[in-house]
Backbone as ProteinMPNN parsed JSONL, in Angstrom:
{"seq_chain_A": "MEQWLNVVSEVGFPIVVTLYLLNRIESKLDALNQSIQMLPSQLGK", "coords_chain_A": {"N_chain_A": [[25.289, 24.05, -0.173], [24.159, 22.664, 1.918], [22.891, 25.755, 2.654], [20.662, 25.453, 0.526], [19.156, 23.715, 1.534], [18.359, 24.617, 3.705], [16.966, 26.608, 3.189], [14.958, 25.523, 1.29], [13.73, 24.109, 3.552], [12.67, 26.292, 5.551], [11.284, 27.989, 3.68], [9.509, 26.431, 2.584], [7.414, 25.087, 3.852], [5.857, 27.76, 3.746], [4.565, 28.083, 1.054], [3.785, 25.982, 0.603], [1.697, 26.002, 2.28], [0.162, 28.325, 1.449], [0.052, 27.873, -1.336], [-2.346, 25.898, -0.849], [-4.29, 27.519, 0.044], [-4.796, 29.243, -2.159], [-5.994, 27.439, -3.824], [-8.202, 26.416, -2.673], [-9.297, 29.167, -2.488], [-10.052, 29.652, -5.423], [-11.766, 28.001, -6.018], [-13.857, 29.412, -4.641], [-13.7, 31.596, -5.684], [-14.613, 31.555, -8.271], [-17.307, 30.437, -8.182], [-18.156, 33.212, -7.183], [-17.597, 34.661, -9.186], [-19.378, 33.911, -10.937], [-21.573, 34.374, -10.004], [-21.83, 36.703, -10.132], [-21.595, 37.378, -12.907], [-24.233, 36.228, -13.498], [-25.75, 38.222, -12.566], [-26.776, 40.435, -13.823], [-29.057, 39.536, -15.745], [-30.424, 38.089, -13.649], [-31.58, 40.796, -12.172], [-33.487, 41.667, -14.364], [-35.655, 40.469, -14.499]], "CA_chain_A": [[24.045, 22.088, -0.203], [23.719, 23.145, 3.334], [22.488, 26.575, 2.822], [19.759, 25.366, -0.32], [18.215, 23.268, 2.255], [17.614, 25.309, 4.963], [16.456, 28.124, 2.655], [14.006, 24.88, 1.234], [13.165, 24.037, 4.871], [11.99, 27.659, 6.238], [10.409, 28.676, 2.961], [8.99, 25.46, 1.639], [5.74, 25.157, 4.806], [4.742, 28.602, 3.979], [5.017, 27.656, -0.224], [2.797, 24.551, 0.668], [-0.02, 26.799, 2.666], [-0.169, 29.481, 0.73], [-0.94, 27.192, -2.685], [-3.903, 25.11, -0.271], [-5.068, 28.184, 0.391], [-4.639, 29.835, -3.336], [-6.604, 26.366, -4.164], [-9.237, 26.749, -1.812], [-9.987, 30.509, -2.648], [-10.192, 29.859, -6.285], [-13.239, 27.749, -6.432], [-15.08, 30.395, -4.055], [-14.058, 33.094, -6.239], [-15.433, 31.119, -9.486], [-18.327, 31.087, -7.796], [-18.903, 34.848, -7.132], [-17.558, 35.271, -10.43], [-20.73, 33.119, -11.935], [-22.853, 34.789, -9.689], [-22.05, 38.329, -10.695], [-22.305, 37.302, -14.282], [-25.604, 36.453, -13.582], [-26.844, 38.956, -11.915], [-27.577, 41.334, -14.953], [-30.614, 38.312, -15.776], [-31.763, 37.827, -12.201], [-32.48, 41.476, -11.951], [-33.792, 42.044, -15.485], [-36.57, 39.778, -14.363]], "C_chain_A": [[23.2, 23.1, 1.253], [22.473, 24.66, 2.941], [20.664, 26.467, 1.792], [18.604, 24.757, 0.812], [17.654, 23.501, 3.436], [16.865, 26.257, 4.162], [14.381, 26.815, 2.275], [13.295, 24.949, 2.349], [12.278, 25.223, 5.379], [11.131, 28.263, 5.095], [9.327, 27.578, 2.427], [7.678, 25.004, 2.517], [4.771, 26.372, 4.05], [4.171, 28.881, 2.465], [3.406, 26.755, -0.129], [1.455, 25.296, 1.311], [-0.392, 27.682, 1.812], [-0.921, 28.892, -0.696], [-2.316, 26.474, -1.885], [-4.631, 26.396, 0.042], [-5.775, 29.334, -0.629], [-5.878, 28.915, -3.733], [-8.289, 26.4, -3.771], [-10.04, 28.486, -2.381], [-10.714, 30.546, -3.935], [-11.476, 29.182, -6.389], [-14.329, 28.432, -5.795], [-15.266, 31.427, -4.935], [-14.137, 32.983, -8.209], [-16.685, 31.001, -9.562], [-19.135, 32.254, -7.788], [-18.535, 35.106, -8.264], [-19.079, 35.185, -11.447], [-21.818, 33.807, -11.492], [-23.107, 36.486, -10.17], [-22.22, 38.302, -11.835], [-23.84, 36.826, -14.379], [-26.802, 37.477, -13.193], [-27.931, 39.908, -12.599], [-29.334, 40.871, -15.096], [-30.97, 38.523, -14.991], [-32.169, 39.405, -12.487], [-33.049, 42.349, -13.52], [-35.207, 41.658, -15.446], [-37.921, 40.906, -13.992]], "O_chain_A": [[22.208, 23.811, 1.411], [21.262, 24.445, 3.0], [19.688, 27.13, 2.14], [17.463, 25.202, 0.938], [16.785, 22.89, 4.057], [15.916, 26.729, 4.788], [13.246, 27.048, 2.691], [12.307, 25.682, 2.391], [11.094, 24.97, 5.6], [10.246, 29.042, 5.449], [8.316, 27.985, 1.856], [6.793, 24.504, 1.824], [3.573, 26.278, 3.783], [3.353, 29.797, 2.389], [2.32, 26.946, -0.677], [0.331, 25.135, 0.837], [-1.574, 27.648, 1.469], [-2.029, 29.232, -1.111], [-3.378, 26.595, -2.495], [-5.807, 26.2, 0.35], [-6.736, 30.058, -0.372], [-6.891, 29.56, -4.005], [-9.272, 26.403, -4.512], [-11.243, 28.676, -2.564], [-11.766, 31.183, -3.995], [-12.371, 29.856, -6.899], [-15.502, 28.258, -6.129], [-16.299, 32.067, -5.132], [-13.878, 33.816, -9.078], [-17.33, 31.285, -10.57], [-20.295, 32.41, -8.17], [-19.212, 36.04, -8.694], [-19.609, 35.952, -12.25], [-22.841, 33.962, -12.157], [-24.103, 37.16, -10.43], [-23.024, 39.145, -12.233], [-24.526, 37.108, -15.361], [-28.018, 37.557, -13.364], [-29.11, 40.16, -12.352], [-30.367, 41.456, -14.77], [-31.982, 39.223, -15.024], [-33.224, 39.453, -13.12], [-32.954, 43.571, -13.628], [-36.016, 42.265, -16.148], [-39.053, 40.468, -13.79]]}, "name": "protein", "num_of_chains": 1, "seq": "MEQWLNVVSEVGFPIVVTLYLLNRIESKLDALNQSIQMLPSQLGK"}
């Protein structure tokens, strides 16, 4: 049981940081994807 607590305490923080950063990057990637999809219509004008 102690080994599991040590693993969770060591790995828990990087997992939380990773999930936070992925959440922030996801919104930026969605905006970038939308901009790329609109690009052909903007170039066609």
